[in-house]
C-alpha positions as CSV (number, residue, x, y, z in Angstrom):
1,M,31.7,9.2,20.1
2,L,30.0,10.0,16.8
3,N,33.0,9.1,14.8
4,T,33.2,5.7,16.6
5,I,29.5,5.1,15.8
6,R,30.0,6.0,12.2
7,K,33.0,3.7,12.0
8,H,31.1,0.8,13.4
9,G,28.2,1.6,11.1
10,V,30.4,1.5,8.1
11,T,32.0,-1.7,9.2
12,L,28.6,-3.4,9.7
13,A,27.4,-2.1,6.3
14,L,30.4,-3.5,4.6
15,F,30.0,-6.8,6.4
16,A,26.4,-7.0,5.4
17,A,27.2,-6.2,1.8
18,G,29.9,-8.8,1.8
19,A,27.7,-11.5,3.3
20,T,24.9,-10.7,0.8
21,G,27.3,-10.8,-2.1
22,L,28.8,-14.1,-0.9
23,T,25.3,-15.6,-0.5
24,A,24.3,-14.5,-4.0
25,A,27.5,-15.9,-5.5
26,I,27.0,-19.3,-3.8
27,N,23.4,-19.3,-5.0
28,L,24.5,-18.6,-8.5
29,L,27.1,-21.3,-8.5
30,T,24.8,-24.0,-7.0
31,K,21.6,-23.1,-8.8
32,S,22.4,-24.8,-12.0
33,T,23.5,-28.0,-10.2
34,I,20.3,-28.0,-8.1
35,D,18.2,-27.5,-11.3
36,V,19.9,-30.3,-13.1
37,Q,19.4,-32.7,-10.1
38,A,15.7,-31.7,-9.9
39,E,15.2,-32.4,-13.6
40,K,16.9,-35.8,-13.2
41,Q,14.6,-36.7,-10.3
42,Q,11.6,-35.6,-12.3
43,M,12.6,-37.6,-15.4
44,A,13.3,-40.6,-13.2
45,L,9.7,-40.4,-11.9
46,F,8.3,-40.0,-15.4
47,S,10.1,-43.1,-16.5
48,Q,8.1,-45.1,-13.9
49,V,4.8,-44.1,-15.5
50,L,5.9,-43.8,-19.2
51,P,8.4,-46.2,-20.8
52,Q,11.3,-44.1,-22.3
53,D,11.1,-46.0,-25.6
54,R,7.6,-44.7,-26.3
55,Y,8.8,-41.1,-27.0
56,N,11.8,-39.1,-28.1
57,N,11.1,-35.5,-27.1
58,N,12.0,-33.6,-23.9
59,L,9.0,-34.0,-21.7
60,L,10.0,-31.2,-19.5
61,K,9.9,-28.9,-22.5
62,S,6.4,-30.1,-23.4
63,C,4.6,-29.1,-20.2
64,Y,1.1,-27.6,-20.1
65,V,-1.1,-26.4,-17.3
66,L,-4.8,-26.8,-17.4
67,N,-7.9,-27.0,-15.3
68,A,-9.7,-30.3,-15.9
69,P,-12.3,-31.7,-13.6
70,A,-11.3,-35.2,-14.6
71,L,-7.8,-34.6,-13.1
72,G,-9.3,-33.1,-9.9
73,K,-9.9,-29.6,-8.6
74,G,-7.4,-26.8,-9.4
75,S,-4.7,-26.7,-12.0
76,H,-2.6,-29.7,-13.0
77,K,0.5,-30.1,-15.2
78,V,0.3,-32.3,-18.2
79,Y,3.4,-33.4,-20.2
80,I,2.9,-34.4,-23.8
81,A,5.1,-37.2,-25.1
82,M,5.9,-37.3,-28.8
83,M,7.5,-39.7,-31.1
84,D,9.1,-37.9,-34.1
85,S,6.9,-34.8,-33.5
86,A,3.7,-36.9,-33.3
87,P,1.8,-36.8,-30.0
88,V,1.6,-40.3,-28.6
89,A,1.0,-40.2,-24.8
90,A,0.8,-37.9,-21.8
91,V,2.0,-37.8,-18.2
92,M,-0.6,-36.1,-16.1
93,E,-0.7,-34.8,-12.5
94,A,-4.0,-36.0,-11.0
95,T,-5.8,-35.8,-7.7
96,A,-8.0,-38.4,-6.0
97,P,-10.1,-36.2,-3.7
98,D,-11.8,-39.0,-1.9
99,G,-9.0,-40.7,-0.1
100,Y,-9.6,-41.9,3.5
101,S,-7.5,-39.0,4.9
102,G,-7.9,-36.4,2.1
103,N,-6.4,-35.8,-1.3
104,I,-4.1,-38.3,-2.9
105,Q,-1.8,-36.8,-5.5
106,L,-0.9,-39.0,-8.5
107,L,1.2,-39.1,-11.6
108,V,-0.4,-41.0,-14.4
109,G,1.0,-42.0,-17.8
110,A,-1.4,-43.0,-20.6
111,D,-1.6,-43.1,-24.3
112,F,-4.4,-41.6,-26.4
113,K,-6.1,-44.9,-27.1
114,G,-7.3,-45.9,-23.6
115,T,-4.2,-47.6,-22.2
116,V,-2.8,-46.6,-18.8
117,L,1.0,-47.0,-19.0
118,G,1.8,-46.5,-15.4
119,S,0.9,-44.6,-12.2
120,R,2.6,-43.5,-9.0
121,V,1.4,-41.8,-5.8
122,T,3.4,-38.6,-5.2
123,E,1.7,-37.4,-2.0
124,H,-0.9,-38.8,0.4
125,H,-1.9,-38.7,4.1
126,E,-3.3,-42.2,4.3
127,T,-3.1,-44.4,7.4
128,P,0.3,-46.0,8.0
129,G,0.2,-49.8,7.7
130,L,-3.2,-49.7,5.9
131,G,-3.8,-47.1,3.2
132,D,-0.2,-46.3,2.6
133,K,0.2,-49.5,0.6
134,I,-0.6,-47.3,-2.4
135,E,2.9,-46.1,-2.0
136,L,5.6,-48.0,-3.9
137,R,8.0,-48.4,-1.0
138,H,5.3,-50.2,0.9
139,S,3.7,-52.4,-1.8
140,D,3.8,-53.0,-5.5
141,W,0.0,-52.5,-5.8
142,I,0.4,-49.2,-7.7
143,T,2.3,-51.0,-10.4
144,H,-0.7,-53.1,-11.4
145,F,-2.1,-50.2,-13.5
146,A,0.6,-50.5,-16.1
147,D,-0.7,-51.5,-19.6
148,K,-4.3,-51.8,-18.4
149,V,-6.9,-50.8,-21.0
150,I,-10.0,-48.7,-20.3
151,N,-12.9,-49.6,-22.5
152,G,-15.0,-46.5,-21.9
153,A,-16.4,-44.8,-18.8
154,N,-18.6,-47.8,-18.0
155,D,-15.7,-50.3,-17.9
156,S,-16.7,-52.3,-14.7
157,R,-13.2,-53.9,-14.5
158,W,-11.9,-50.5,-13.3
159,A,-12.9,-50.9,-9.7
160,V,-11.7,-52.8,-6.6
161,K,-12.7,-56.4,-6.3
162,K,-15.2,-55.6,-3.5
163,D,-17.1,-53.5,-6.1
164,G,-16.8,-56.2,-8.8
165,G,-13.7,-54.9,-10.5
166,D,-10.2,-56.3,-11.1
167,F,-8.1,-54.4,-8.6
168,D,-7.3,-55.7,-5.1
169,Q,-8.3,-53.7,-2.0
170,F,-6.3,-53.8,1.2
171,T,-7.3,-55.7,4.3
172,G,-9.1,-53.2,6.5
173,A,-8.8,-50.4,3.9
174,T,-11.0,-50.2,0.8
175,I,-11.6,-46.5,0.6
176,T,-8.0,-45.6,-0.3
177,P,-7.5,-48.1,-3.2
178,R,-11.0,-47.3,-4.5
179,A,-10.1,-43.6,-4.7
180,V,-6.9,-44.3,-6.6
181,V,-8.5,-46.7,-9.1
182,N,-11.2,-44.1,-9.9
183,A,-8.7,-41.3,-10.2
184,V,-6.4,-43.3,-12.5
185,K,-9.4,-44.3,-14.6
186,R,-10.6,-40.7,-15.0
187,A,-7.1,-39.6,-15.9
188,G,-6.8,-42.4,-18.5
189,L,-10.1,-41.4,-20.1
190,F,-9.1,-37.7,-20.1
191,A,-5.9,-38.6,-22.0
192,E,-8.0,-39.8,-24.9
193,T,-9.4,-36.3,-25.3
194,L,-6.0,-34.5,-25.3
195,P,-5.1,-34.7,-29.0
196,S,-8.0,-32.5,-29.9
197,Q,-7.0,-30.0,-27.2
198,L,-3.3,-29.6,-27.9
199,N,-3.6,-26.3,-29.8
200,T,-5.5,-24.7,-27.0
201,L,-3.4,-25.7,-24.0
202,S,-1.4,-23.2,-22.0
203,P,2.4,-23.9,-21.7
204,C,3.8,-24.1,-18.2
205,E,5.8,-21.1,-17.1
206,E,9.5,-21.6,-17.0
């Protein structure tokens, strides 16, 4: 009886070890492929907010993490774009905390002279059919930030038309686009301060 139990125990142990080894091997073989695909997707998103001809460094290798109220609560990643080793622009994660249904996560590209180069919404919980028009697959509204210049914090053009600005609001939904406009403006203004901070930023962990 004891011998039978021992035999089954050894068999189960060997099976478990084999399954674990197989899983580890598969993970090792597929990890590099998964990482490459993830990097491609990230770079494709970057290209939507920062024209690829504006820089020639590897953005993923120029990542920093920082806490900046202008980008929203908590830590955000900032990617510094360089042209021939000279910093020229940034891609920033930003949060609009005042969406109709909570936080709206954004990716904003801007140069260091007050020009927003592009923006995309990466996560939101806004009302389908109304607030979700901030999302590219539902509307091209988010594309209208490209190449817009911010002339200081008091630039009144950076508001929805209902508030006297240049940006459309949505029928039946003003809170959502207002939140995005304000967040993109804050990120664009923050980008102007980045060159003086570059030597103090903390690199992202790999």
